[in-house]
N, C-alpha and C positions, 0 to 999 in steps of 0.2 A: 092367078096369085101362087105364089110362092109360099112354101112352109117356112115357119120362124126356124133359124139356124142358131146352134150355141157355139160358141167362141171355146176352142181347145187348144193346150199346149199339149207338145207331143217331145218328149226329152229324146234328143239328138246323142249320139257317140262321141266321145274327145276327137275320133277320127274324121268325122264330119264337121266337126266347130273349126278345127284346124284347116279344112277345105273350104269352108265358108270365108273363114278370115283371109286366107290366100285369094279368093276369088273377088274380095273387097278394096276398097283404096280409101274409105273414110269412117272415121268413128268419132269415139268420145274416149278422152283420157279422163280419169278418176283417180283422184289424189287428195291425200289429208293435207290442209293446212292451219293451223292454229285451232286444233279440234273439230274442224268441218271439212266435210266432203267438197270437192271443188271439183266441177267438171269442165271440160274445155274441149273443143273439137279438133280433130287431130286428122292427119293423113298416114297412111303406113303401109308397109311391104314386110310380107313374109318371109325369111331368108333364113335357111339352114336350122328352121326349128325355132327361132327368134323374131319376134315383132322390131322392127325398126318403126319408130314412131316419131313424126314431127309436129309437135304442138306448142300454141302460144303461151309458155309458161316459162317464167323465170329458171334458170339451171340450178340457182341458188335455193328453190322450195324442194329440189329433189335430192336430200343429202344421201351420200353414201348409196348404198344397195336399197332405194326405198322400195316397198312394198305397194305396187300400183294396180290398177284394175283398168281394162281397156274393153270398152263395149262398142260392137257395131250391131246393125239389124238393118233389114230390108221388110218394110210394113206397107202394104198396099192399104190404100184408105179408097172407100168407106168400109172394104171386106175385114179388115183387119187380118188379113193372110200375110205369111211371110214367115221371117225365122229372126230371132235374136239370139247372140252369143256374146261372151264374154270370158277374157283370160285375165289370170292375176298370176303377180310372182314378182322378183325383185328386178329391179331396173337401174340400169347404169347411163350416165350422160355419155354421149359420145364425143370424146375429147381429142382425139387424131384429126388435126386439121383435114388431112386427103380424103381421108373417109366422110368427115362432114360435108365438106365441099360436093363430095359425089351425092349425097341425099340429098342435098340442099338444090341440087340440080336436078333431081329425080322425083322428088316429093314436095308437092305443091304446098305452102304456107301460109297461114293467116296474119303473122305478124314478122317482124323482120328486127334486129337488133338483139338487145337483152332480153327479149319477150319470145325467141325463136330457139326453142331447144330440140335437139335429138337425141332420142333414148332408144336404148336396147334393151328390151322387155324380156326376161326368160320366163314363159310362162310355164307355172307349176299346177296350177288349176285352171280347167277350162270347162264351161258348160254351154249349153245351150237349147234352145227349143225352136221348133216349126209351129207356126201358128197356123192354125185351119179352122174351118167350119164345119160342122157335121149337122144335118138335119135331124132336127126331133124325133127321138125315137130311134135312129138310126145307131149302131155301134154300142148299143146299153144292152 
């Protein structure tokens, strides 16, 4: 019989958050539309300190340099171990046709046409946690 375990969230540094983002390819884009948070699946690549995100979102819903949040995690079930990270900051729609064509070739999408948007997110705030289990009584 094994001892019961507690779940723990251990905060990670901004450098580790960026490293985890760079090592992953899929996440969730979170933005506000009509005063409601909307979450969409997305693919991303980290380049030059910026996240390039491809998501099934109408470009018209991302006005100007909208503030967006991008969330990525890797959680192993049933243990509940892994990690979760978020990046938050202003984003622009990638409008240059050559640049957009490049990212459409390299990032998989979920939709095509008006609901297929490429964004460049400039992370200003990042946060993350390692998700771990600790045997009861240990580390206290």
